[in-house]
VOKEFI-327795 format. One record per residue (C-alpha): residue in three letters; x, y, z. Coordinates in steps of 0.25 Angstrom, whole numbers, plus 5000, padded with zeros to 4 digits. Example, Ala and Ser with C-alpha at 12.3 -4.5 7.8 and 13.67 -1.06 7.14 Angstrom:
<atoms>
ALA504949825031SER505549965029
</atoms>
This chain:
<atoms>
UNK506149964985UNK505549974999UNK504250055003UNK503450075016UNK502050045015UNK501050105025UNK499650045028UNK498550135034UNK497150125041UNK496449995039UNK497449945029UNK498549955041UNK497549875050UNK497249765040UNK498749745036UNK499249755051UNK500349845047UNK500549995045UNK501849995036UNK502749895028UNK504049915021UNK504049845008UNK505049814998UNK504349814985UNK504449704974UNK505149744962UNK504349814952UNK503249864962UNK503250014958UNK501850074963UNK500850074974UNK499849984966UNK500949874965UNK501249884979UNK499749874983UNK499649754974UNK500949694981UNK500249714994UNK498949654990UNK499749524985UNK500149494999UNK498649435001UNK497749435012UNK497449565019UNK498449635010UNK497749584997UNK496449635003UNK496849775007UNK497749804995UNK496849744984UNK496749834972UNK495249844974UNK495449904988UNK495450054990UNK496850084996UNK497550214996UNK499050234994UNK500150334997UNK501650344994UNK502450425003UNK501150495008UNK500650534995UNK499350464990UNK499550384977UNK498950294967UNK499350144964UNK500250194953UNK501150274963UNK502650224961UNK503350174973UNK504850204977UNK505750154987UNK505450205001UNK504050244998UNK502950245009UNK501650185003UNK500450195012UNK499150115009UNK497850155016UNK496350135014UNK495550255010UNK495050325022UNK493750405025UNK493450515035UNK492350575041
</atoms>
């Protein structure tokens, strides 16, 4: 199954990309598994997608937790928490 991943704010800058189409490996079913898959790329990916990092996710523009299921055609967005003032 193929999904679209969007990267926002400082994450976008660090990765040098704003979006990516990704065909998920067999058995990857949720946002937590996707995050681990991205971290396994190493380097800056491992740094920003490490489980110890505070990173928010949305699927099809709805905020979700790591257990949110993924489906073909989903749009998954990752972004660091933001503060305002």
